[in-house]
N, C-alpha and C positions, 0 to 999 in steps of 0.2 A: 307188809310193811309198804315198801315200794316206795316211788317218787312221789307221788299223793300223801305218804307219809310225812316224807323228809321235809316236802315244803309245809306240808302243816306246821309242823314243830320249829322249822326255821322261824317263822314268824310267830308261832307261840313263845320259844326264846326271845325274840325283841320286842315283846309285850309286856315279857315280864313274868308269865305264868309259866317257868317251864322248872321239870325234875333236874336236877343236880347233877345227872351225870352227863345229860345232853348241853350243861350248859359248859359244863368241862371241856368234851368234845366233841362237841358239833364242829369246833375248830380244827380238828384232826381227824376228818375225812379225808380217806386216800382221795388222790387224783382222778377221779371218774371226771369229776368238773374241771379240767383242767384250764392254763390260758390257752391250749391250741386251740381251743373250742370256744372262744370267747367271740367269734367270730360268727359260727354258724350259723346261718339264715333259712327261713322256708322251711321246703322238704328236708333238709339236711337237718334243722333242729326238731324235727319232728321225728326222724328216723332214733336222733340220737335218744328222744326221751321213751318212745318205744323200747329199744335195745334197755335202759334202764330199770323200765316197768313191767317187762315182758318176765323176767327170770326175778322178780322181785325180792324172793325169798334169799338166794344164792349171793343177790349184790349184798343185801343187811348180813346176812353172815359171813360176808368178807372184809366190809365195812367193819365189824366189830373185832374181827379178828385182827385187821392191820392198826386198828385203833389202841386195840390192846398190845401188841409187837411195838407200836411207836411210844407207848405211855408207861409200860409196864417197869421201868424203873423210877418214876416219876414218887416222890414223898408220898404222894396221896392214895397211887395204886399200892402199892409197896406196903402200905402198912394192913393193907385185907389179902393180898396176893402174893405178897412175897417174892417178887419177882416173874411168877408165874404169866405165862400168857394164854392159860386153858379158857376158850367159852365158857366150859360148863362150872370151872371154879369162879368167874365173873359173876354168873347169875345168881350161884348160890351163894360168893361170898360178900358181893359188892351192894351196898342198900341205893335206893331211889332217895333221895333225899330234898332237903328244901334249899333254895340259897343260904338260909341260914348257916346250913353246916357248909359251905366252901366259901360265907364269907373270908373267914378270917386267913385264908389262903392266898386271896385276893387281895386283899389288903396288906399284905405280907410281899406279894409281887409288887402292887403300887408303890412299897414303900424302898424298893430296889432289891428284894430279893429275888434269886435267878427264878427262871422260869420252870427250872425242871422241879417246881412243888407240885406241878399240876400237868406239863403239859412237856412233851421230848420236841418240842421245838421253839424257839425264841417267840414270845408274845412281843408285839410291833406297838398293838394301840389295844385301848378298853373301849369297849359299844356300850354306850350308856341306852338303858331301858329308858321306853315314854312315859311308863309308870315309877311309883317313889317305893321305896322300902322306907318304912319313919321319916318320910319327907324325904330320902335320899332316892337319884335312880340307880338302881341296881347298875354294876359293871362287868362285864360281859368278855372274858381274854378273848382276845384275837390274834392269830399267826398269819403270815402275808398272804399264804395261798386261800386263804379262807375267802379271801377278796375276788379272786379268778373263780370260787363256787358260786359267790353273792352274784356277779357280775352273767355266771351263767344262769343263773334260774331267772334276772332280768330279762335277759335275750330269748327266754324259751316266752313270755309273754305276750307279744307280738305273730309269732307264727300261730301262737292258739285262738288268739284272736280273731286271725285272718282266716281262719275255715269258715268262722258264724257271719263277720260285718264286713260285708264288700267297703271298695274303697279305700282301704288303709293308705295306701301308698298312692291318694290322691291329694294334693293341693298341701297346707301347711296345717298342723298341730300347736292349737295356742296351748302349751301345758305347762303350768306353774309350778317351778320348782325352789325349794329354799333349803338354807344350810344353816345350822345354827352357829355361835361361838363356840367356841372347844375350850375345854380345862385340861389340866394336866393332872397328873398324879404325884405325890411328892418324887419320887424318882425322873421325874419326867417322860414318862409315854401319857400320850395325848390320850384324852377322853372323849370321846364326842359319840353324837348318837350316830345312828345305821348309815341313812341318807346321805349324811354329812361327810362319813368316812368316804363311801363312794365317789361324790361329786367332785371330791375333792382328789381321789386318784386318778391315774395315769388310764384308767381304764374307761373312764367319761370324760375325761379331757381329751384323749387321743383315741376317742372312739370313731369308726369307720360309718360317712356318711351313707345315708340310706332314705330311700322314697315312705318308707314305714318311720321314721323318727327325725323328719323334718320338722323342727321344732323353731318358734316365732322368738323365744326368748333366748338372746346371747348369753354365752358361759359366764362372762362376767358380772351381768347383772343377775346371774343362778348365784354365783360364788358371793355377791355379796351380801356380807352380814348382819348388815343394817335392812331389816326386810322392810322397812316403810319404804326405802329407794330403792328394794329389789322390787317390790310390789311395783312401785310407779312406770319402774323402766321395762319389768315384764309386760305392763299392763301397754305403753306405750308401743313397745314393738310388736303386740298384736294387733293393737288397732291399726300401726302401720301398713300391718299385712292383712288387714280385712276384709280383702277381695280376696284372695287366699284361703283364708283359714276356713276348713270345715269341722272343725272337730276342737271341743276343750276340754280342759280337766284339770287335775291335779291329785299327787297321793292322796293326801286326805280330802275327804270334802269339806272338814272346816276349812282352808287356806280357801278354796272355792268359793266360799259363803264369807271369807274375810275380804274376795276380789272383788263381791258384787256390792260391799258394804264400804270399800274404798272407790271403788268406781264410782259412786253415787254422790262423794264427799269431792272428789279432786277431779269430774269430767271434766269442768272449764278449764283448768290448767291445762289438762291433755290433751282438749281443742286446740286451744291456742299454741302447744306445742308444733302439734300439727300443720296448726297454719300458717306460723311463724317458719316454721324448719329447724328450730333451736330449741332442745334444751331447756327446762325450765331449772335454773342456776340452785 
């Protein structure tokens, strides 16, 4: 399977089309991708990626064994394995099911029951899928160290791109990033989009600066939940740095399209701000 499949499954989970055992346990992978490696850059990141994928079968077996060790006493697994942590027993007894099959467990945790229903670690937040099920987003339980692994994956993007696209360490990037308003479960667990979770975390707020990620958008503009105000400030910041901007983009193509439409409607006000040196009230 290896990193490529793990990476694929991660985004598959976030899109809502995921197998249920991955939904339950993707947050319980062992600390192969831990916080100590979050700041790996360039060659170090590529070496780590090579290490993870060179022995993909062994890595996957270790992952599964650790998942079963951590979670064998949970109510869900115990129903199938009676406390066993045997990989063979897991493959034979535990079915691959849909979100519907695990939804009741997630709802019970959201209502205040203990995380041990499905995981051996405390659930710290619920991640919302971008798609919906019967009009409601799917909720994916997440533990604290899951954020380490997601940040690790994000930090691999630039070293890989840098092998094929020259000059990514030059100038500034006008990269549009947005958060969404949070919800909460009945027991008070935050329920938020995956990227909102990341942008509000210390991993993003306290990230080290480097020439590959020199963005024009201030964190305050990115973290503004009013998407209209956020877009205005991010576009203004990009225009102010227009002579240094060498690349632009967004996580989702739709955000880039929205920015073009927004610019068409508000370019006069943006120009006035730059001309006067004051932000429009």
